[in-house]
N, C-alpha and C positions, 0 to 999 in steps of 0.2 A: 462771889470775886473774881472778876475780871482784868487777865493781864496783858498787856499790849507792848511790846515787844519792836522797835525802828531800828532802823539799819540805815546807816549812811556812807557813801562810800567816796572816799575823794578822791581824785584821779591829779596827779600833778606830772606836766610835762618840763623835761627841762632843754633847752637847744642850747649846740654848743656852735659858738662861727670862730672859724680861723681866718684872720685878716693877715695877707702876707704884704709888707709894706711895697710900696711901688717907689724905691729909691734907685733905679735900673739907669742907668746911664747909655745910649744906645753910642755905637762908633767909638767905643774907648775898649782898652787891654790893660793889664796889668804886665808887670817888667820887671823878673823876669817870668818866663809863661809858668813855671812850676814852682811851689815850695816846696822843702825838704822832703822827701821820701813819699809824694804824692805825681801821681802819672796824671796824663788824660783819662778822662773816663767819657762814655756816650750817657747823657742825660736827654729823655725828652723835651724840656720847655726850659727855660733860666728859672723859675721855678725851684724845679729840682737838681741846677745845679748850685744854686742858693740854700738848698736846707743843704747837700751835702759840705757845703763849705763849713753852717753852722754846725755840723758834728764832726767836724776835725779841729781839735786844738792848737790852736794859734795861725790858725786862716784868718786875715781879715779882709780880703779880696775874694772874688770869684770873674771868672771870664768865661761866657758861651760865645760858641759858635754857631750860625745856622744850618748846620753838619751835627750837632748836636755833643761838638766836642766842651765838654768840659773842663777848666784847671783852676787851679787856688794856687794861690797866692797868701806868704806873710806878710807882715806889718811893712819890710823892709822893700816891699817891689815900687815901682812907680809907674804911675798912670799912662798910657799913650794914646794918641786920638789915630785918626783915622783908618780904622780897624772896621770889618762888619761885625765885630764880636759887641756884645751886650756884658757891663758889668754892674758890678756893685759889693754893697759890704753883706756880711752873713744873715743879717737878720735886721 
């Protein structure tokens, strides 16, 4: 009697890609500059400021300056142009 054993190995690779929407508005900011309970923070890039906005309840817009200044605004803010800031929605 001969017994043959066959072993099969299957490898599965999963890749997750996160895409940050590109809906930024250059040369715009939102006023008033800070929503209630939120002050300026320093974020290295526009995307991190956007992510901060997404994590704060009631945040509808962010404004980010080249010096890293990140300000969050709620839905009552009004857009203003002619700034060196970049702004956008939380997602």
